[in-house]
Legacy VTK file of the C-alpha trace (Angstrom):
# vtk DataFile Version 3.0
C-alpha trace
ASCII
DATASET POLYDATA
POINTS 100 float
-0.182 -0.121 0.184
1.169 3.672 -0.933
0.467 6.609 1.213
0.891 10.163 0.192
-0.129 13.612 1.914
-2.469 16.258 1.274
-1.149 19.394 0.805
-2.143 22.779 1.879
-3.650 23.472 -1.865
-5.955 19.844 -1.446
-3.102 18.494 -3.872
-2.155 14.592 -3.466
1.407 13.594 -5.388
0.298 10.147 -7.005
3.312 7.596 -5.967
5.831 6.699 -9.060
4.953 3.146 -8.757
1.175 3.764 -9.243
1.847 6.147 -11.701
3.776 3.652 -13.883
1.633 0.775 -13.167
-1.830 2.756 -14.352
0.013 5.165 -16.748
-0.702 8.357 -15.158
1.077 10.998 -17.041
1.061 14.788 -16.362
-1.856 16.729 -17.615
-3.893 13.429 -17.829
-7.910 13.987 -16.723
-8.664 12.070 -13.839
-12.229 10.589 -12.600
-13.049 10.547 -8.763
-15.488 7.888 -8.036
-17.171 7.571 -4.647
-17.513 4.375 -3.094
-18.284 2.808 0.470
-15.020 2.441 1.281
-13.451 5.565 0.006
-12.986 7.356 -3.394
-11.277 5.798 -6.455
-9.035 7.881 -8.742
-9.109 6.735 -12.135
-7.526 8.151 -15.324
-9.434 9.569 -18.038
-9.510 7.503 -21.536
-9.885 8.881 -25.104
-12.849 6.975 -25.126
-14.619 8.472 -22.274
-16.591 11.306 -24.354
-17.412 8.981 -26.750
-19.067 6.782 -24.251
-21.113 9.370 -23.124
-22.819 10.419 -26.582
-26.558 9.901 -26.499
-26.481 11.061 -23.099
-28.321 14.168 -23.125
-31.815 14.716 -24.692
-31.721 14.776 -28.895
-34.196 17.486 -28.836
-32.207 19.653 -26.648
-32.397 22.492 -29.345
-36.746 22.694 -29.157
-36.318 23.070 -25.362
-33.832 25.912 -25.344
-35.858 27.852 -28.124
-38.738 26.780 -25.825
-37.330 28.517 -22.989
-36.121 31.535 -24.954
-39.781 32.395 -26.143
-41.210 31.990 -22.586
-38.168 34.733 -21.157
-39.202 36.836 -23.850
-42.857 36.295 -23.028
-41.546 37.464 -19.539
-39.785 40.239 -20.206
-43.110 41.524 -22.167
-45.114 41.312 -19.235
-42.411 42.956 -16.952
-42.508 46.068 -19.511
-46.234 45.940 -19.381
-46.221 46.111 -15.515
-43.820 48.905 -15.875
-45.850 51.091 -18.233
-48.864 50.499 -16.120
-47.312 51.823 -12.989
-45.948 54.846 -14.912
-49.485 56.002 -16.147
-51.467 55.481 -13.074
-51.921 58.828 -10.928
-49.236 59.663 -8.242
-50.822 59.105 -5.177
-49.850 62.054 -2.577
-46.985 61.358 0.031
-48.501 60.960 3.527
-46.259 61.920 6.756
-46.204 58.741 9.057
-44.133 60.129 11.739
-45.664 60.942 14.963
-44.973 64.009 16.956
-43.658 63.946 20.446
LINES 1 101
100 0 1 2 3 4 5 6 7 8 9 10 11 12 13 14 15 16 17 18 19 20 21 22 23 24 25 26 27 28 29 30 31 32 33 34 35 36 37 38 39 40 41 42 43 44 45 46 47 48 49 50 51 52 53 54 55 56 57 58 59 60 61 62 63 64 65 66 67 68 69 70 71 72 73 74 75 76 77 78 79 80 81 82 83 84 85 86 87 88 89 90 91 92 93 94 95 96 97 98 99
């Protein structure tokens, strides 16, 4: 079993034997996988992103356009409310402070 120390910047040095055995190179992205026993650190392979293909919705574009349309409608309602506030007659200011 190899050990390492966590630095003040939360960095860990992977021991040389482990780096060689599992082909960790400088600049390689890693995945942290939580388990009941602790954390597993795995290097990301080149095929990681291709394996994730199809995870997102295919009609994502449609949902973005729907969201954009909803936002535009809400902005128009807000503008309408502001214009209504400006067109209402001004109420006189009343002093609410009591004299002592």
